[in-house]
Biotite code that builds the C-alpha atoms (Angstrom):
import biotite.structure as struc

atoms = struc.array([
    struc.Atom([0.120, 0.102, 0.048], chain_id="A", res_id=1, res_name="MET", atom_name="CA", element="C"),
    struc.Atom([2.275, 2.782, 0.727], chain_id="A", res_id=2, res_name="LEU", atom_name="CA", element="C"),
    struc.Atom([5.262, 1.632, -1.826], chain_id="A", res_id=3, res_name="GLY", atom_name="CA", element="C"),
    struc.Atom([2.338, 1.227, -4.171], chain_id="A", res_id=4, res_name="ASP", atom_name="CA", element="C"),
    struc.Atom([0.804, 5.322, -3.054], chain_id="A", res_id=5, res_name="ASN", atom_name="CA", element="C"),
    struc.Atom([4.509, 6.838, -3.647], chain_id="A", res_id=6, res_name="ILE", atom_name="CA", element="C"),
    struc.Atom([4.822, 5.039, -6.886], chain_id="A", res_id=7, res_name="ARG", atom_name="CA", element="C"),
    struc.Atom([1.524, 6.488, -7.879], chain_id="A", res_id=8, res_name="ARG", atom_name="CA", element="C"),
    struc.Atom([2.195, 10.131, -7.429], chain_id="A", res_id=9, res_name="MET", atom_name="CA", element="C"),
    struc.Atom([5.556, 9.615, -7.361], chain_id="A", res_id=10, res_name="ARG", atom_name="CA", element="C"),
    struc.Atom([4.110, 8.675, -11.219], chain_id="A", res_id=11, res_name="SER", atom_name="CA", element="C"),
    struc.Atom([1.150, 10.769, -11.775], chain_id="A", res_id=12, res_name="TYR", atom_name="CA", element="C"),
    struc.Atom([3.378, 13.700, -10.712], chain_id="A", res_id=13, res_name="SER", atom_name="CA", element="C"),
    struc.Atom([6.292, 13.103, -13.619], chain_id="A", res_id=14, res_name="ASN", atom_name="CA", element="C"),
    struc.Atom([8.901, 13.026, -10.864], chain_id="A", res_id=15, res_name="ILE", atom_name="CA", element="C"),
    struc.Atom([11.657, 10.864, -11.977], chain_id="A", res_id=16, res_name="THR", atom_name="CA", element="C"),
    struc.Atom([12.639, 7.728, -9.213], chain_id="A", res_id=17, res_name="LYS", atom_name="CA", element="C"),
    struc.Atom([16.418, 9.360, -9.087], chain_id="A", res_id=18, res_name="THR", atom_name="CA", element="C"),
    struc.Atom([15.100, 12.978, -8.999], chain_id="A", res_id=19, res_name="ARG", atom_name="CA", element="C"),
    struc.Atom([12.839, 11.842, -5.700], chain_id="A", res_id=20, res_name="LEU", atom_name="CA", element="C"),
    struc.Atom([15.608, 9.467, -4.078], chain_id="A", res_id=21, res_name="ALA", atom_name="CA", element="C"),
    struc.Atom([17.230, 13.327, -4.361], chain_id="A", res_id=22, res_name="LEU", atom_name="CA", element="C"),
    struc.Atom([15.026, 14.694, -2.582], chain_id="A", res_id=23, res_name="MET", atom_name="CA", element="C"),
    struc.Atom([14.340, 12.633, -0.150], chain_id="A", res_id=24, res_name="VAL", atom_name="CA", element="C"),
    struc.Atom([18.187, 12.224, 0.180], chain_id="A", res_id=25, res_name="LYS", atom_name="CA", element="C"),
    struc.Atom([18.294, 8.490, 0.438], chain_id="A", res_id=26, res_name="ILE", atom_name="CA", element="C"),
    struc.Atom([19.166, 6.145, -2.613], chain_id="A", res_id=27, res_name="GLY", atom_name="CA", element="C"),
    struc.Atom([17.629, 4.936, -5.500], chain_id="A", res_id=28, res_name="ARG", atom_name="CA", element="C"),
    struc.Atom([17.941, 1.376, -4.815], chain_id="A", res_id=29, res_name="PRO", atom_name="CA", element="C"),
    struc.Atom([16.308, 2.118, -1.699], chain_id="A", res_id=30, res_name="LEU", atom_name="CA", element="C"),
    struc.Atom([13.482, 3.735, -3.098], chain_id="A", res_id=31, res_name="LEU", atom_name="CA", element="C"),
    struc.Atom([13.027, 0.901, -5.498], chain_id="A", res_id=32, res_name="ASN", atom_name="CA", element="C"),
    struc.Atom([12.592, -1.617, -2.501], chain_id="A", res_id=33, res_name="ARG", atom_name="CA", element="C"),
    struc.Atom([10.477, 1.134, -0.866], chain_id="A", res_id=34, res_name="ILE", atom_name="CA", element="C"),
    struc.Atom([7.992, 1.060, -3.854], chain_id="A", res_id=35, res_name="GLU", atom_name="CA", element="C"),
    struc.Atom([8.100, -2.842, -4.425], chain_id="A", res_id=36, res_name="ASN", atom_name="CA", element="C"),
    struc.Atom([6.841, -3.063, -0.545], chain_id="A", res_id=37, res_name="GLY", atom_name="CA", element="C"),
    struc.Atom([10.569, -4.810, 0.385], chain_id="A", res_id=38, res_name="THR", atom_name="CA", element="C"),
    struc.Atom([12.246, -2.272, 2.339], chain_id="A", res_id=39, res_name="ALA", atom_name="CA", element="C"),
    struc.Atom([11.277, -1.990, 6.192], chain_id="A", res_id=40, res_name="ASP", atom_name="CA", element="C"),
    struc.Atom([11.273, 2.027, 5.923], chain_id="A", res_id=41, res_name="ILE", atom_name="CA", element="C"),
    struc.Atom([11.772, 4.900, 9.390], chain_id="A", res_id=42, res_name="ARG", atom_name="CA", element="C"),
    struc.Atom([8.537, 6.832, 9.906], chain_id="A", res_id=43, res_name="LEU", atom_name="CA", element="C"),
    struc.Atom([11.313, 9.808, 9.437], chain_id="A", res_id=44, res_name="SER", atom_name="CA", element="C"),
    struc.Atom([11.786, 8.485, 5.514], chain_id="A", res_id=45, res_name="VAL", atom_name="CA", element="C"),
    struc.Atom([8.063, 8.063, 5.468], chain_id="A", res_id=46, res_name="ILE", atom_name="CA", element="C"),
    struc.Atom([7.306, 11.854, 6.342], chain_id="A", res_id=47, res_name="ALA", atom_name="CA", element="C"),
    struc.Atom([10.645, 13.151, 4.121], chain_id="A", res_id=48, res_name="LYS", atom_name="CA", element="C"),
    struc.Atom([8.097, 11.340, 1.003], chain_id="A", res_id=49, res_name="LEU", atom_name="CA", element="C"),
    struc.Atom([5.318, 13.049, 1.700], chain_id="A", res_id=50, res_name="ALA", atom_name="CA", element="C"),
    struc.Atom([7.079, 16.454, 2.003], chain_id="A", res_id=51, res_name="ASP", atom_name="CA", element="C"),
    struc.Atom([8.338, 15.884, -1.162], chain_id="A", res_id=52, res_name="SER", atom_name="CA", element="C"),
    struc.Atom([5.486, 14.740, -2.710], chain_id="A", res_id=53, res_name="LEU", atom_name="CA", element="C"),
    struc.Atom([3.601, 17.380, -0.806], chain_id="A", res_id=54, res_name="ALA", atom_name="CA", element="C"),
    struc.Atom([1.152, 14.991, 0.919], chain_id="A", res_id=55, res_name="THR", atom_name="CA", element="C"),
    struc.Atom([0.314, 13.879, 4.611], chain_id="A", res_id=56, res_name="THR", atom_name="CA", element="C"),
    struc.Atom([2.336, 10.509, 6.002], chain_id="A", res_id=57, res_name="PRO", atom_name="CA", element="C"),
    struc.Atom([-1.358, 9.461, 6.513], chain_id="A", res_id=58, res_name="ASP", atom_name="CA", element="C"),
    struc.Atom([-2.480, 10.237, 3.117], chain_id="A", res_id=59, res_name="PHE", atom_name="CA", element="C"),
    struc.Atom([1.070, 7.563, 1.885], chain_id="A", res_id=60, res_name="LEU", atom_name="CA", element="C"),
    struc.Atom([-0.481, 4.660, 4.254], chain_id="A", res_id=61, res_name="LEU", atom_name="CA", element="C"),
    struc.Atom([-3.878, 4.585, 3.848], chain_id="A", res_id=62, res_name="THR", atom_name="CA", element="C"),
    struc.Atom([-5.128, 3.206, 0.706], chain_id="A", res_id=63, res_name="LYS", atom_name="CA", element="C"),
    struc.Atom([-6.296, 4.699, -2.117], chain_id="A", res_id=64, res_name="HIS", atom_name="CA", element="C"),
    struc.Atom([-7.467, 4.333, -5.854], chain_id="A", res_id=65, res_name="SER", atom_name="CA", element="C"),
    struc.Atom([-6.187, 6.583, -8.473], chain_id="A", res_id=66, res_name="ASP", atom_name="CA", element="C"),
    struc.Atom([-8.878, 8.823, -8.562], chain_id="A", res_id=67, res_name="GLU", atom_name="CA", element="C"),
    struc.Atom([-7.929, 9.849, -4.803], chain_id="A", res_id=68, res_name="ASP", atom_name="CA", element="C"),
    struc.Atom([-4.406, 10.362, -6.157], chain_id="A", res_id=69, res_name="ILE", atom_name="CA", element="C"),
    struc.Atom([-4.838, 12.445, -8.426], chain_id="A", res_id=70, res_name="ARG", atom_name="CA", element="C"),
    struc.Atom([-7.386, 14.689, -6.644], chain_id="A", res_id=71, res_name="ALA", atom_name="CA", element="C"),
    struc.Atom([-4.398, 14.569, -4.175], chain_id="A", res_id=72, res_name="GLU", atom_name="CA", element="C"),
    struc.Atom([-2.236, 15.835, -6.670], chain_id="A", res_id=73, res_name="ILE", atom_name="CA", element="C"),
    struc.Atom([-4.518, 18.264, -7.924], chain_id="A", res_id=74, res_name="GLU", atom_name="CA", element="C"),
    struc.Atom([-5.664, 20.027, -4.610], chain_id="A", res_id=75, res_name="GLN", atom_name="CA", element="C"),
    struc.Atom([-2.017, 20.497, -3.554], chain_id="A", res_id=76, res_name="ARG", atom_name="CA", element="C"),
    struc.Atom([-1.178, 21.510, -7.112], chain_id="A", res_id=77, res_name="GLU", atom_name="CA", element="C"),
    struc.Atom([-3.499, 24.829, -6.690], chain_id="A", res_id=78, res_name="VAL", atom_name="CA", element="C"),
    struc.Atom([-3.092, 25.541, -2.885], chain_id="A", res_id=79, res_name="SER", atom_name="CA", element="C"),
    struc.Atom([0.334, 24.029, -1.822], chain_id="A", res_id=80, res_name="ALA", atom_name="CA", element="C"),
    struc.Atom([3.416, 26.220, -3.648], chain_id="A", res_id=81, res_name="PRO", atom_name="CA", element="C"),
    struc.Atom([6.216, 24.328, -5.451], chain_id="A", res_id=82, res_name="ALA", atom_name="CA", element="C"),
    struc.Atom([8.047, 21.554, -3.214], chain_id="A", res_id=83, res_name="PRO", atom_name="CA", element="C"),
    struc.Atom([11.219, 23.310, -3.845], chain_id="A", res_id=84, res_name="ALA", atom_name="CA", element="C"),
    struc.Atom([9.588, 26.760, -2.778], chain_id="A", res_id=85, res_name="MET", atom_name="CA", element="C"),
    struc.Atom([8.306, 25.624, 0.773], chain_id="A", res_id=86, res_name="ARG", atom_name="CA", element="C"),
    struc.Atom([11.403, 26.064, 2.471], chain_id="A", res_id=87, res_name="HIS", atom_name="CA", element="C"),
    struc.Atom([12.269, 28.934, 0.793], chain_id="A", res_id=88, res_name="ALA", atom_name="CA", element="C"),
    struc.Atom([13.812, 31.815, 3.099], chain_id="A", res_id=89, res_name="ARG", atom_name="CA", element="C"),
    struc.Atom([11.733, 35.574, 2.483], chain_id="A", res_id=90, res_name="LEU", atom_name="CA", element="C"),
    struc.Atom([13.759, 38.345, 3.206], chain_id="A", res_id=91, res_name="TYR", atom_name="CA", element="C"),
])
């Protein structure tokens, strides 16, 4: 469920595995195992993945239909700044 949600959110957002792994600061092999459901994953990594995908850990950990995931992506695109801008400092 977690891996499938991450894979679908990443895919529907046109984010490559390499890019997401860099955003979360994990190796691509670990991301592959997470998406395949074969990795033991720390909550801190789930939180970083959720942040990078502009969602919540709860959303990633709950079963969703494709329509739910697409709606979550559409909602974040309307209401949230781009991931790179969320942490930018305003002077």
